[in-house]
C-alpha positions in Angstrom: 0.0 0.0 0.0 1.5 3.3 -1.1 1.3 6.2 1.4 -0.5 9.2 0.1 1.7 11.9 1.6 -0.6 14.7 0.4 -3.6 13.2 2.3 -1.3 12.5 5.3 -0.1 16.1 5.4 -3.7 17.5 5.0 -5.0 15.2 7.8 -2.1 16.3 10.0 -2.8 20.0 9.5 -6.4 19.3 10.5 -5.2 17.6 13.7 -2.8 20.4 14.4 -5.6 22.9 14.2 -7.4 20.7 16.7 -4.6 21.4 19.2 -3.0 17.9 19.2 0.5 19.3 19.4 2.6 19.8 22.5 4.1 23.3 23.2 7.5 21.6 23.9 8.2 21.8 20.1 9.1 25.5 20.8 12.0 24.3 23.0 13.6 21.9 20.5 16.2 23.5 18.2 15.7 22.0 14.7 18.4 23.9 12.7 20.5 27.0 13.2 17.6 29.4 12.9 14.4 27.6 13.8 12.9 25.5 16.6 11.0 22.4 15.7 7.8 24.3 16.0 9.1 27.1 13.8 10.3 24.7 11.1 7.1 22.8 11.2 5.0 25.9 10.9 7.2 27.2 8.1 6.9 24.0 6.0 3.1 23.7 6.6 2.7 27.4 5.7 4.7 26.8 2.5 2.6 23.7 1.8 -0.7 25.7 2.2 0.7 28.4 -0.1 1.7 25.9 -2.8 -1.6 24.1 -2.6 -3.7 27.3 -2.5 -1.9 28.8 -5.5 -1.7 25.5 -7.5 2.0 25.7 -8.0 2.1 22.2 -9.4 5.9 22.3 -10.2 6.6 22.6 -6.4 4.1 19.9 -5.3 6.4 16.9 -4.9 9.1 18.8 -3.0 6.7 20.7 -0.9 4.7 17.6 0.1 7.9 15.7 0.9 9.3 18.6 3.0 6.0 18.9 4.9 5.8 15.1 5.4 9.4 15.0 6.6 8.7 17.8 9.1 5.7 15.9 10.4 7.8 12.8 10.8 10.4 14.8 12.7 7.7 16.1 15.0 6.5 12.6 15.8 10.1 11.4 16.2 10.8 14.1 18.8 7.5 13.1 20.6 5.9 16.6 20.4 2.8 15.4 18.6 0.1 13.5 20.3 -1.4 10.7 18.3 -4.3 9.0 20.1 -3.2 5.7 18.6 0.4 6.2 19.5 1.8 3.3 21.6 3.5 5.7 24.0 0.2 7.3 24.8 -1.5 4.0 25.2 1.3 2.8 27.4 1.0 5.9 29.7 -2.7 5.5 29.9 -2.4 1.8 30.7 0.1 2.6 33.4 -2.2 5.2 34.9 -5.1 2.7 34.8 -2.9 0.0 36.4 -2.0 2.4 39.2 -5.6 3.2 39.9 -6.4 -0.5 39.8 -3.6 -1.2 42.3 -5.0 1.5 44.6 -8.5 0.1 44.3 -7.1 -3.4 45.0 -5.5 -2.2 48.3 -8.7 -0.4 49.3 -10.8 -3.4 48.4 -8.5 -5.8 50.3 -8.8 -3.6 53.4 -12.6 -3.4 53.1 -12.7 -7.2 52.6 -10.6 -7.8 55.7 -12.8 -5.5 57.7 -15.9 -7.3 56.4 -14.4 -10.7 57.4 -13.8 -9.4 60.9 -17.4 -8.1 61.0 -18.7 -11.5 59.8 -16.7 -13.3 62.5 -18.1 -10.9 65.1 -21.6 -11.4 63.8 -21.2 -15.2 63.8 -20.0 -15.1 67.4 -22.9 -12.9 68.4 -25.3 -15.3 66.5 -23.8 -18.3 68.4 -24.3 -16.4 71.7 -27.9 -15.6 70.8 -28.7 -19.2 69.8 -27.2 -20.4 73.0 -29.3 -18.0 75.0 -32.4 -18.9 73.0 -31.7 -22.6 73.6 -31.4 -21.9 77.4 -34.8 -20.1 77.4 -36.3 -22.9 75.3 -35.0 -25.5 77.8 -36.3 -23.4 80.8 -39.7 -23.0 79.2 -40.0 -26.8 78.6 -38.9 -27.6 82.2 -41.4 -25.4 83.9 
């Protein structure tokens, strides 16, 4: 399956406008003059200009440059992709931590309920013994 870079860049730009980027791209130096955010913005602006003005001679280079910048952004980890394994791993780790906390709480609750059950069983045994004594006294009178 051949990757449609133009569609990929277009979809990325839509996601970027939906604020799926991380501001840390402003702190990563990409070349001598631009940060990663600046280089990405420059290439995507150039891409928009070429597409908008139908500069067909520049299409292949412009699309490749935009695609390469997007790849660099993902490589540096400054773009959030909901299907990204790193994101899924972090979410799974957070869920695991919550589950472990719940497990500790539930084990404590379970132990307290066991102790309450033992207390209730002893109370029940005592009441049955008392009831049995009263039954025996009633029969003996």
